[in-house]
C-alpha positions in Angstrom: 0.0 0.0 0.0 1.4 3.4 -1.0 2.1 6.1 1.7 -0.6 8.7 1.6 0.8 12.3 1.7 -0.8 15.7 2.0 1.2 18.3 0.3 0.8 22.1 1.5 2.5 25.1 -0.1 0.9 28.4 -1.2 3.0 28.2 -4.5 1.2 26.1 -7.1 4.5 25.2 -9.0 6.0 23.9 -5.6 3.0 21.7 -4.8 3.1 20.3 -8.5 6.9 19.7 -8.1 6.6 17.9 -4.8 3.6 15.8 -6.2 5.6 14.8 -9.2 8.7 13.9 -7.0 6.5 11.8 -4.6 4.4 10.1 -7.3 7.4 9.1 -9.3 8.6 7.2 -6.3 5.4 5.4 -5.4 3.8 7.8 -2.9 0.1 8.7 -3.1 -0.5 12.4 -3.0 -4.1 12.3 -1.5 -4.6 16.1 -1.2 -3.1 19.6 -1.5 -3.5 22.8 0.6 -2.6 26.4 -0.1 -2.9 27.8 3.4 -2.7 26.8 7.1 -6.4 26.5 7.5 -6.7 24.2 4.5 -3.9 22.0 5.7 -5.8 21.5 9.1 -9.1 20.8 7.4 -7.6 18.5 4.7 -5.6 16.6 7.4 -8.8 16.1 9.4 -10.7 14.9 6.3 -8.0 12.8 4.6 -6.1 11.4 7.5 -2.9 11.0 5.5 0.2 9.2 6.6 2.4 12.2 6.2 1.9 15.9 5.9 4.5 17.8 3.8 4.0 21.5 4.8 5.8 24.7 3.8 6.9 26.5 6.9 5.6 30.0 5.5 2.0 30.1 4.3 -0.9 32.5 4.5 -3.6 31.8 7.3 -1.4 29.7 9.5 2.4 29.0 9.4 3.9 25.6 9.3 4.6 26.1 13.1 1.0 26.8 13.9 -0.2 24.0 11.5 2.2 21.5 13.3 0.9 22.6 16.7 -2.7 22.3 15.8 -2.6 19.0 14.0 -0.6 17.5 16.7 -3.0 18.7 19.3 -5.7 16.6 17.8 -3.5 13.8 16.5 -0.3 13.4 18.5 0.9 10.4 16.2 0.7 12.7 13.0 3.9 12.7 11.0 4.8 16.2 9.7 7.6 17.3 7.5 8.2 21.0 7.2 9.9 22.7 4.2 11.6 26.0 4.5 13.8 28.1 2.3 17.1 29.7 3.2 16.2 32.5 5.7 13.6 30.5 7.3 15.7 28.5 9.5 14.4 29.9 12.7 10.7 29.0 11.7 11.9 25.5 10.6 13.5 25.0 14.1 10.3 26.3 15.8 8.2 23.7 13.9 10.6 21.0 14.9 10.4 22.2 18.4 6.5 22.2 18.1 6.8 18.3 17.1 7.3 18.3 13.4 9.2 14.9 12.8 11.7 16.3 10.2 12.5 19.0 7.7 13.6 19.5 4.0 15.5 22.6 3.0 14.4 24.6 -0.2 15.5 24.5 -2.7 15.5 20.8 -2.4 16.8 17.8 -4.4 14.2 15.3 -5.2 16.2 12.5 -3.6 16.3 14.4 -0.3 12.5 14.8 -0.2 12.0 11.1 -0.9 14.7 10.1 1.6 13.2 12.2 4.2 9.7 10.8 3.8 10.9 7.2 3.6 13.0 7.6 6.8 9.9 8.9 8.5 7.6 6.1 7.4 10.2 3.4 8.2 10.7 4.9 11.8 8.8 3.2 14.6 5.9 5.4 15.7 6.5 7.4 18.8 4.4 6.1 21.8 1.7 8.5 22.6 1.8 9.8 26.1 
């Protein structure tokens, strides 16, 4: 069974690039979101295995999205993506509970490796 991924980025070209990378490697992109509110709503509706979320988006940053999703589902697996200059926000998302991060601009192999590592990792026990 393919790993189900929700992709969130306010830039359409970036969502399309991530979708292409993931689908070429056997992942199933089950949804997309363009802002923070959309990520939370789509996560709730779709229950994906992984969320790949941009750290800077309108209507809720990757940090806020990470906190909100993990508050309702502590087992959620979230990967944040951030460009050069957004390292502090990426660190805040990791501190908030994001499982990993990918730096933009990214290499396709790095995106795939990060998601694969996350899926292969044993789930953290829920406190």
